[in-house]
N, C-alpha and C positions, 0 to 999 in steps of 0.2 A: 327044242321047242319049235313048233311050226308057226310061221307067220301067215296070216290070211292075205288074200289078194281081192280086196273089195271091188275092184273094177272087173274082175272075172265073173261072168254070169253063173258059173258053177260053184263058186266059193261059198261055203256056209256062213262066212262073215257077213254077207248081204242080208241073210235072214235075221241074224242077231242085230245088225244095224237097224233093220226095220222094227224090231221089237223095242229097241232102246230109244229110237228117235221119233216114234209116233207120240202124239200129244199125251196120251195117258201113261205111256211108258216113262217119258221124261218126268212128268209131274209126280208119278208114284215114286220114282227113284229119289227125287229131291225131297219129297215129303218124308220118306223113310230115313233120309240122312239126318233128320232132326230127332230120330229115335224110333223105338218100337211102337207100333200102332195096331189097334184092333180094326177089323174090317169097317165097322160103322164109323170109327174115327177117321179113317182114310177117306171114306166116301164123303163125309162132311168137309174134310179139308180140300178134296179135289172137287170142289163145287161144280156140278153139272155132269159128272160121270154117272152112268147108269150102273145099277147093281151088276148086271150081266157083263158089261164092259170092264168094270173093275175086277170082277172075278177072273175073267179071261186074261187080263193084263197081269194079275198076280200069278196065275198059273204059268203063264208064258215066261215071266221073269224068274220064277222059281225053277222051271225046267232048264233055263239057261244058266242057273247057278248064281244068280244075283240076289235072290230073296230067300230067306229062311222062314218057313211056315211052322209055327209051334202050336200044336193042339193039346189042350189040357183036358184030361178025362174027368170033367165035372159036368153037372147038369145045372143050368143050360150050358151047352158047349162054349168053350172059351178058346179062341184062336187069336194068335198074335203074329204079326209080320215084322220082320227086321231084315236088315241088309247083311249079306255074308261079307267076308273080307274083300272078295272080288267086287261085290256090289257097292261097297263103300268107295273103292277106287274109282269105279265107273260113275257113281253118283256125284262124286266131287268134280269130275270132268263135265258132266251134264249140267251141274249147278253153275259152272262158269258160263256156259252157253245161255242158260236161263237168266242169270244176272246181267249178261251183256245185253240181252233183248230188253229186259226191264229198264236198264240204265239208258239205252239208246232208243226207247220207244218213240219219243217225240221226233227224233231225227228220221226214224223209219217211216212214221206216218206222214211226215212232210214230203218224203220222196215218192209216195204212192201216187 
């Protein structure tokens, strides 16, 4: 198994880090940790995300292997998003960061 070198400018781990640690990547992963969602449910939950940005985020995280997109052949189309096994592992780590920020928000704001 290959280990990434995030401090190396040529390592693909940097690109994955960018996908996971941007605002919408983090929030999408944590939201999906709570269970399967449809696009419109995710958009409501991630208050403030544009339709275009959410679609791009979901596509990127799916391409990275963290999200599973399931399309049902019905009319109107029904698409659901959930985390893969790898996505669950990652989302749990991201959730720790998000929780830490929420818990320490008043301390952080005082230091600004």
